[in-house]
KEKE-3310 file (N, C-alpha, C; in steps of 0.2 Angstrom, whole numbers, plus 5000, padded with zeros to 4 digits):
npx = (5145:5142:5145:5140:5127:5123:5124:5112:5102:5105:5101:5087:5083:5085:5076:5064:5065:5063:5049:5043:5046:5039:5026:5020:5011:5018:5029:5028:5037:5041:5049:5062:5075:5075:5072:5083:5092:5088:5087:5096:5093:5088:5077:5060:5049:5041:5042:5038:5038:5037:5035:5040:5043:5046:5045:5049:5041:5041:5039:5042:5055:5059:5067:5080:5080:5080:5093:5102:5098:5099:5092:5085:5079:5065:5060:5057:5045:5036:5026:5014:5004:5001:4991:4987:4999:5000:4989:4993:5003:5001:4996:4980:4976:4970:4964:4976:4987:4997:5001:5016:5020:5033:5039:5049:5057:5070:5078:5088:5087:5074:5076:5084:5076:5067:5075:5083:5096)
npy = (5015:5003:4989:4988:4991:4980:4970:4973:4971:4957:4952:4955:4948:4935:4934:4936:4924:4914:4918:4914:4900:4896:4899:4912:4927:4939:4949:4959:4971:4980:4982:4992:4987:4976:4983:4991:4981:4976:4987:4998:5009:5018:5025:5030:5018:5006:4990:4983:4967:4958:4942:4946:4959:4975:4988:5002:5011:5026:5034:5045:5057:5057:5062:5061:5047:5043:5047:5039:5026:5010:5006:5008:5024:5024:5014:5018:5026:5040:5038:5038:5031:5014:5006:5012:5010:4996:4993:4998:4990:4976:4961:4955:4940:4923:4909:4900:4908:4918:4932:4936:4942:4950:4952:4953:4953:4951:4954:4947:4934:4932:4932:4921:4911:4910:4905:4915:4925)
npz = (4931:4925:4927:4940:4938:4930:4940:4948:4938:4935:4947:4948:4936:4941:4951:4943:4936:4946:4949:4937:4937:4949:4945:4948:4948:4950:4960:4975:4982:4997:5007:5013:5013:5004:4992:4991:4988:4976:4967:4970:4977:4992:4994:4999:4993:4982:4974:4960:4953:4939:4929:4917:4917:4926:4938:4947:4959:4966:4981:4988:4985:4972:4962:4968:4969:4956:4952:4960:4958:4950:4940:4923:4917:4912:4919:4932:4942:4947:4960:4973:4978:4982:4977:4965:4958:4958:4950:4938:4934:4938:4931:4925:4928:4926:4937:4946:4947:4958:4968:4975:4990:4998:5013:5026:5042:5042:5029:5021:5025:5019:5006:5004:5009:4998:4988:4982:4977)
capx = (5140:5140:5145:5136:5120:5122:5123:5105:5098:5105:5097:5080:5082:5085:5069:5059:5065:5059:5042:5041:5046:5034:5020:5018:5010:5023:5031:5028:5042:5040:5054:5068:5081:5074:5072:5090:5096:5086:5087:5101:5090:5084:5071:5053:5046:5039:5045:5033:5042:5033:5040:5043:5043:5047:5044:5050:5036:5044:5034:5045:5062:5059:5073:5086:5080:5083:5101:5105:5095:5103:5087:5084:5074:5059:5057:5056:5039:5034:5019:5014:4999:5002:4985:4988:5005:4999:4984:4996:5008:4999:4991:4974:4977:4965:4966:4983:4992:4997:5005:5020:5021:5039:5040:5052:5061:5077:5078:5093:5083:5068:5079:5087:5070:5064:5080:5086:5103)
capy = (5011:4998:4982:4988:4991:4973:4966:4973:4968:4950:4950:4955:4942:4929:4934:4934:4916:4911:4919:4910:4893:4895:4901:4918:4933:4944:4950:4966:4972:4986:4983:4996:4983:4973:4988:4993:4976:4975:4993:5002:5015:5017:5030:5027:5016:4999:4988:4978:4963:4953:4937:4949:4966:4977:4995:5005:5016:5030:5038:5052:5058:5054:5065:5058:5040:5042:5048:5034:5020:5007:5005:5013:5029:5022:5009:5022:5030:5044:5036:5037:5026:5007:5004:5014:5007:4989:4993:5000:4984:4969:4958:4952:4933:4918:4904:4897:4913:4921:4937:4935:4948:4948:4956:4949:4958:4951:4953:4942:4928:4931:4931:4914:4906:4910:4903:4920:4927)
capz = (4935:4921:4931:4946:4935:4928:4946:4949:4932:4936:4953:4945:4932:4945:4954:4938:4934:4952:4948:4932:4940:4954:4942:4952:4943:4952:4967:4977:4987:4999:5013:5010:5012:4998:4987:4990:4986:4969:4963:4972:4980:4998:4994:5000:4986:4982:4968:4957:4948:4935:4926:4911:4917:4933:4939:4954:4961:4971:4985:4990:4983:4965:4958:4971:4967:4949:4952:4963:4956:4945:4934:4917:4919:4910:4924:4938:4941:4953:4962:4980:4979:4980:4973:4958:4955:4957:4945:4932:4932:4939:4926:4927:4926:4929:4942:4946:4948:4964:4969:4981:4994:5002:5019:5032:5046:5040:5021:5019:5026:5015:4999:5004:5009:4992:4984:4979:4979)
cpx = (5138:5140:5141:5128:5119:5121:5115:5101:5099:5101:5089:5078:5081:5078:5064:5059:5062:5052:5039:5040:5041:5027:5016:5017:5015:5024:5030:5032:5042:5045:5060:5074:5081:5075:5079:5093:5094:5087:5093:5099:5087:5079:5065:5050:5044:5041:5041:5038:5037:5038:5043:5044:5045:5047:5045:5045:5039:5039:5036:5053:5063:5066:5080:5086:5082:5090:5104:5103:5099:5098:5087:5078:5067:5056:5056:5051:5038:5027:5018:5009:5000:4997:4985:4994:5003:4994:4988:5000:5005:4994:4985:4974:4972:4968:4973:4989:4992:5002:5009:5022:5027:5040:5042:5056:5068:5077:5082:5090:5078:5071:5081:5081:5066:5069:5083:5092:5103)
cpy = (5005:4991:4982:4988:4983:4969:4967:4970:4960:4948:4950:4949:4936:4928:4933:4927:4912:4912:4915:4902:4892:4897:4907:4923:4938:4944:4958:4967:4979:4987:4987:4992:4979:4977:4990:4988:4975:4981:4998:5009:5013:5022:5026:5025:5009:4997:4982:4974:4958:4948:4940:4956:4968:4985:4997:5011:5020:5034:5045:5052:5055:5056:5061:5050:5039:5043:5042:5027:5017:5005:5010:5018:5027:5017:5012:5027:5034:5042:5035:5032:5019:5004:5006:5011:5000:4988:4994:4994:4977:4966:4955:4945:4929:4914:4901:4902:4917:4927:4936:4942:4946:4954:4952:4954:4957:4949:4948:4935:4927:4930:4923:4909:4906:4907:4908:4922:4934)
cpz = (4931:4924:4937:4943:4933:4934:4948:4944:4933:4942:4951:4941:4935:4948:4949:4936:4940:4951:4943:4934:4944:4951:4946:4947:4944:4959:4969:4983:4990:5005:5010:5009:5006:4992:4985:4986:4978:4964:4964:4975:4987:4999:4995:4993:4987:4975:4966:4952:4945:4932:4920:4911:4925:4933:4946:4955:4967:4974:4986:4987:4976:4962:4961:4969:4960:4948:4955:4961:4950:4939:4929:4920:4918:4915:4931:4937:4948:4955:4969:4982:4977:4976:4966:4954:4953:4951:4938:4930:4933:4934:4929:4924:4930:4935:4941:4947:4954:4964:4975:4984:4999:5007:5025:5036:5044:5033:5018:5019:5021:5008:4999:5005:5003:4986:4980:4981:4983)
residu = (MET:GLY:SER:SER:LYS:ASN:ARG:TYR:VAL:ASP:ARG:ILE:GLY:HIS:LEU:GLN:GLY:VAL:LEU:ARG:GLU:ARG:ARG:LEU:ALA:GLY:ALA:LEU:LEU:PHE:TYR:GLN:GLY:ASP:ILE:LEU:TYR:TYR:THR:GLY:THR:ALA:GLN:PRO:ALA:TYR:PHE:VAL:VAL:LEU:PRO:ASP:ASP:TYR:ARG:LEU:PHE:VAL:ARG:ARG:GLY:TYR:ALA:PHE:ALA:CYS:MET:GLU:CYS:ALA:LEU:ASP:SER:GLU:ARG:VAL:VAL:ALA:GLU:SER:SER:ILE:ALA:VAL:GLY:ALA:ARG:LEU:LYS:LEU:PRO:ARG:ARG:GLY:CYS:GLY:TYR:PHE:LEU:GLY:LEU:ILE:TYR:VAL:VAL:LYS:PRO:LYS:LEU:SER:ARG:TYR:SER:MET:GLY:LEU:ARG)
# end
């Protein structure tokens, strides 16, 4: 899974670069197509990406998500509450920072509209 894992890490790194460039505090992805694109799992989850960190919060199927996910195990957390997960990872930053919520019916279009691959 080495080269496959690198593909996902590269995608996340690109998203982090866009976040830094646009001065966003982070992105919260909860559409399964986007989660599959960035992590390699389609288990019910949400994905918090910060300019310098990221975590996958798995709502159901944690063991299976760990097996199929391309992320390192310390980046995958069993947590069903989006509020708890966001509190754990989202920074408290001052004015000028925004959280990007990505949710579009056609995930491929959402990635292209943000300049992502």
